[in-house]
matplotlib code that plots the C-alpha trace (Angstrom):
import matplotlib.pyplot as plt

x = [0.0, 1.3, 0.8, 0.8, 4.4, 5.6, 4.3, 6.2, 9.4, 9.4, 11.0, 8.2, 7.3, 6.5, 3.3, 1.1, -2.6, -5.0, -8.7, -11.5, -13.8, -13.3, -14.4, -11.9, -9.0, -9.8, -9.9, -6.7, -5.0, -6.1, -5.0, -1.8, -0.8, 1.1, 3.4, 3.9, 6.3, 4.7, 1.3, -0.2, -3.6, -5.0, -8.5, -7.7, -5.2, -4.0, -2.9, -1.4, 0.7, 1.8, 3.0, 4.8, 6.7, 9.8, 11.0, 12.1, 9.7, 7.6, 8.5, 5.2, 1.9, -1.5, -4.0, -7.5, -8.2, -11.2, -10.8, -11.3, -8.7, -6.4, -7.3, -5.0, -3.9, -3.1, -1.1, 0.9, 1.6, 2.7, 4.8, 6.6, 7.1, 8.9, 11.1, 9.6, 10.5, 8.4, 6.4, 2.7, -0.3, -3.3, -6.7, -10.0, -13.5, -13.5, -10.6, -11.5, -9.2, -7.9, -7.0, -5.2, -3.3, -2.2, -1.1, 0.8, 2.9, 4.0, 7.2, 6.9, 3.2, 0.7, -3.2, -5.4, -9.2, -11.8, -13.1, -10.0, -9.1, -6.6, -4.1, -4.4, -3.7, -0.6, 0.8, 0.5, 2.2, 4.9, 5.6, 5.5, 7.9, 10.2, 10.2, 8.2, 5.3]
y = [0.0, 3.4, 6.2, 9.8, 10.1, 7.0, 9.0, 12.1, 10.0, 8.0, 9.6, 11.2, 9.3, 10.4, 8.7, 8.3, 7.4, 6.0, 5.6, 6.8, 7.4, 11.1, 10.4, 7.5, 9.6, 12.4, 9.9, 8.4, 11.8, 12.8, 9.4, 9.5, 13.1, 12.5, 10.1, 12.0, 14.7, 14.5, 13.1, 13.0, 11.5, 10.5, 9.2, 6.6, 4.1, 6.5, 9.1, 6.3, 5.1, 8.7, 9.3, 5.9, 6.5, 7.6, 4.9, 6.2, 9.3, 7.9, 5.7, 3.8, 3.7, 2.8, 1.8, 0.7, -2.3, -1.1, 2.3, 3.8, 3.1, 0.3, -1.1, -1.1, -4.7, -4.1, -1.0, -2.9, -5.7, -3.1, -1.4, -4.6, -5.8, -2.4, -3.0, -0.6, -1.7, 0.8, -0.8, -1.0, -1.5, -2.7, -1.9, -3.4, -4.0, -7.2, -9.4, -12.6, -15.4, -14.3, -10.8, -12.3, -14.7, -12.1, -9.7, -12.4, -13.2, -9.6, -8.5, -5.7, -5.7, -6.3, -6.4, -4.7, -5.4, -2.7, -1.7, -1.2, 0.8, 3.6, 1.6, -1.4, 0.9, 2.6, -0.8, -2.4, 0.5, 0.7, -3.1, -2.9, 0.0, -1.8, -4.9, -7.0, -7.5]
z = [0.0, -1.0, 1.7, 0.8, 2.2, 0.2, -3.0, -2.1, -1.3, -4.6, -7.7, -9.8, -13.0, -16.4, -17.1, -20.3, -19.6, -22.3, -21.9, -24.0, -21.0, -20.0, -16.4, -16.1, -17.5, -15.0, -12.1, -13.3, -13.6, -10.1, -8.5, -10.2, -9.9, -6.7, -8.5, -11.7, -12.8, -16.2, -16.9, -20.5, -21.2, -24.5, -25.7, -28.3, -29.7, -32.5, -30.1, -27.8, -30.7, -31.5, -28.0, -27.8, -30.8, -28.8, -26.6, -23.2, -23.3, -20.4, -17.4, -17.5, -19.7, -18.5, -21.2, -21.4, -23.5, -25.5, -27.1, -30.6, -33.2, -32.4, -29.1, -26.0, -26.6, -30.3, -29.4, -26.7, -29.1, -31.7, -29.3, -27.8, -31.6, -32.3, -29.3, -26.8, -23.2, -21.3, -18.6, -19.7, -17.1, -19.0, -17.5, -18.5, -17.4, -19.4, -18.1, -19.9, -20.1, -23.8, -22.3, -19.4, -21.6, -24.1, -21.4, -19.5, -22.7, -23.1, -21.4, -18.8, -19.0, -16.3, -16.2, -13.6, -13.7, -13.2, -10.9, -8.8, -5.7, -5.7, -3.7, -6.1, -8.9, -7.3, -6.1, -9.6, -11.1, -8.6, -9.0, -12.8, -12.9, -10.3, -12.5, -10.1, -12.4]

ax = plt.figure().add_subplot(projection="3d")
ax.plot(x, y, z, "-o")
ax.set_aspect("equal")
plt.show()
């Protein structure tokens, strides 16, 4: 569990958040702001791909699965095929076995099922960035 003091003590991250739901993006930005030096949010797979074009631009990415344009899983697969090593946390309200299997096969990628609590999000992100996921 990350306490507010833990968030301040940890190095600030450069985060990219992709979700087509404006309310979810707002919640994620609010939840992650204490951890982020930079926080960029996008609403679709096309913008996500554009922002991922430079490896190393972000310390971590959080993406929803179902979005307009290429979905989150397709973007992650394309990024991994292109050699992008940035940790990616995939979030979804539909964690069926095929999604779980696809994410499990991708390096430096983890899955978090919606709905989730703030502590779960921060812990999953912390573990992924630290290489524990």
